[in-house]
C-alpha positions in Angstrom: -28.4 -28.0 -39.8 -30.8 -26.9 -42.6 -29.2 -24.1 -44.6 -32.4 -22.8 -46.1 -34.6 -20.4 -44.1 -37.8 -22.0 -42.8 -39.9 -19.7 -45.1 -38.2 -21.4 -48.1 -39.1 -24.9 -46.9 -42.1 -26.9 -48.3 -45.2 -26.5 -46.2 -44.9 -30.0 -44.6 -41.4 -29.2 -43.4 -42.4 -25.8 -42.1 -45.2 -27.5 -40.1 -42.8 -30.0 -38.6 -40.3 -27.3 -37.7 -42.9 -25.1 -36.0 -44.5 -28.1 -34.2 -41.1 -29.2 -32.9 -40.4 -25.8 -31.5 -43.8 -25.5 -29.8 -44.1 -29.0 -28.5 -40.5 -28.6 -27.0 -41.6 -25.3 -25.4 -45.1 -26.1 -24.2 -45.5 -29.9 -24.5 -48.2 -31.8 -26.4 -51.2 -30.6 -24.2 -50.0 -27.0 -24.2 -49.7 -26.8 -27.9 -52.7 -26.3 -30.1 -53.2 -26.8 -33.8 -53.9 -23.2 -34.0 -50.6 -22.3 -32.3 -48.7 -24.3 -35.0 -50.6 -22.9 -38.0 -50.2 -19.4 -36.7 -46.4 -19.9 -36.5 -46.3 -21.3 -40.0 -48.7 -18.7 -41.5 -51.4 -21.1 -42.7 -55.0 -21.9 -41.8 -55.7 -25.2 -39.8 -57.3 -27.0 -42.7 -54.0 -26.6 -44.6 -52.2 -28.6 -41.9 -54.7 -31.4 -42.2 -53.6 -31.9 -45.8 -50.3 -33.2 -44.3 -51.2 -34.7 -41.0 -54.6 -36.1 -40.0 -54.4 -35.0 -36.4 -52.1 -33.6 -33.7 -51.2 -37.1 -32.4 -49.8 -38.0 -35.8 -48.0 -34.7 -36.1 -46.4 -35.2 -32.7 -45.3 -38.8 -33.6 -43.7 -37.5 -36.8 -41.8 -34.8 -34.8 -40.4 -37.5 -32.6 -39.5 -39.6 -35.6 -37.7 -36.7 -37.3 -35.6 -36.2 -34.2 -35.0 -39.8 -33.2 -35.2 -42.2 -36.2 -31.8 -41.2 -37.6 -30.2 -42.0 -34.2 -31.8 -45.5 -34.3 -30.6 -45.9 -37.8 -27.1 -44.9 -36.8 -26.9 -47.3 -33.9 -28.4 -50.1 -36.0 -25.7 -49.6 -38.6 -22.9 -49.4 -35.8 -24.2 -52.8 -34.5 -23.8 -54.3 -38.0 -20.3 -52.9 -38.3 -19.0 -54.3 -34.9 -17.7 -51.0 -33.4 -14.1 -50.7 -32.1 -11.9 -48.0 -30.6 -11.5 -46.3 -33.9 -15.1 -46.3 -34.9 -16.7 -45.6 -31.5 -15.7 -41.9 -31.4 -17.1 -41.5 -35.0 -20.5 -43.1 -34.0 -20.9 -40.9 -31.0 -19.6 -37.8 -32.9 -22.2 -38.4 -35.7 -24.9 -38.9 -33.0 -24.1 -35.5 -31.6 -24.3 -33.9 -35.0 -27.7 -35.5 -35.5 -29.0 -34.0 -32.2 -27.8 -30.7 -33.2 -29.7 -30.9 -36.5 -32.9 -31.1 -34.4 -32.1 -29.3 -31.2 -35.7 -29.1 -30.2 -36.1 -32.9 -30.0 -33.8 -33.2 -27.0 -35.6 -30.3 -25.4 -38.9 -32.1 -26.0 -37.4 -35.2 -24.4 -36.4 -33.2 -21.3 -39.7 -31.5 -21.0 -41.6 -34.8 -21.1 -39.2 -36.5 -18.7 -39.6 -33.7 -16.1 -43.2 -33.3 -16.3 -44.2 -36.9 -16.8 -46.6 -35.9 -19.5 -49.1 -38.2 -21.1 -46.7 -39.2 -23.9 -43.7 -40.0 -21.7 -44.4 -43.8 -21.7 -44.8 -43.8 -25.5 -41.6 -41.9 -26.0 -39.7 -44.2 -23.6 -41.2 -47.4 -25.3 -40.9 -46.4 -28.9 -37.6 -44.4 -28.9 -35.5 -44.1 -25.8 -35.6 -47.6 -24.6 -34.6 -49.0 -28.0 -31.8 -46.6 -28.2 -30.4 -47.6 -24.7 -31.0 -51.3 -25.4 -29.1 -51.2 -28.7 -26.3 -49.2 -27.1 -26.0 -51.8 -24.3 -25.9 -54.6 -26.8 -23.1 -53.0 -28.7 -21.2 -52.3 -25.6 -21.6 -55.9 -24.3 -20.4 -57.4 -27.6 -17.5 -55.2 -28.1 -16.1 -53.9 -24.8 -12.7 -55.0 -24.1 -11.8 -52.3 -21.6 -12.4 -54.3 -18.4 -13.6 -51.2 -16.6 -17.1 -52.3 -16.0 -19.2 -55.3 -15.2 -22.1 -56.1 -17.4 -24.6 -55.0 -14.9 -23.5 -51.3 -15.2 -23.6 -51.3 -19.0 -27.0 -49.6 -18.9 -25.6 -47.0 -16.6 -22.8 -46.2 -19.1 -25.1 -45.8 -22.0 -27.5 -43.7 -19.9 -24.6 -41.5 -19.0 -23.8 -40.9 -22.6 -27.5 -40.4 -23.5 -27.8 -37.7 -20.7 -24.5 -36.0 -21.6 -25.5 -35.8 -25.4 -29.2 -35.0 -25.0 -28.6 -32.7 -22.0 -26.0 -30.6 -23.8 -28.4 -29.8 -26.6 -31.6 -29.5 -24.5 -30.0 -27.2 -22.0 -28.1 -25.0 -24.5 -29.8 -21.9 -23.1 -28.6 -22.7 -19.6 -25.1 -23.6 -21.0 -25.1 -20.1 -22.5 -25.9 -18.4 -19.2 -23.2 -20.4 -17.4 -20.4 -20.2 -19.9 -21.3 -17.0 -21.8 -21.3 -18.8 -25.2 -23.7 -20.6 -27.4 -23.4 -24.3 -26.7 -24.6 -25.2 -30.2 -22.2 -22.8 -31.9 -19.4 -24.5 -33.9 -16.5 -24.1 -31.3 -18.3 -25.0 -28.1 -20.3 -27.7 -29.7 -17.3 -29.2 -31.3 -15.4 -29.2 -28.0 -18.3 -31.2 -26.3 -18.7 -33.4 -29.4 -14.9 -34.2 -29.2 -15.1 -34.9 -25.5 -18.0 -37.3 -25.9 -16.2 -39.1 -28.7 -13.1 -39.4 -26.7 -15.1 -40.9 -23.8 -16.8 -43.3 -26.2 -13.4 -44.5 -27.6 -12.0 -44.9 -24.2 -14.9 -47.2 -23.4 -13.5 -49.7 -25.9 -9.9 -49.4 -25.0 -8.2 -52.1 -22.7 -7.5 -50.7 -19.2 -3.8 -50.2 -18.7 
């Protein structure tokens, strides 16, 4: 996670950080440019020096959250994952989600409300993530646990468990009386997800 306080960040990064929080909380339609600039402490014209409109800002918020995951999975596909590397890939993916916790929350909000940008998010980001994951599993699975027709379900399970843990961290805190994004509980869930991923490539005994 970013060590510097948001006030120390360049204006463009502060805009992205504020927009990510507000979009995750209120959605695209429920967030105005004025809301974002008020949180940053700038006037609206200053925002337009960095982003031409709210649509482009929203797209960049999504990219900041999800592009690193796409790049991680693309690199994994090139490296032919195995039992030893699968847990590292999933663990690193969890770390990336933790670095942008509002991203998964935004995904959850869009998924629940079926808002205007849901199709775009599915087409540009979530479907490619799932399809890449299915391809990796299909090419490297030696476990014998599943038939190919359930590979999408396996990847979707990982997706929901990873994104859900981050997006629902406030609910997790109420249920377990601890911050799910704090080092110890997050590390526990991260390790669990990594172990499940590694088991997915292990031959069934």
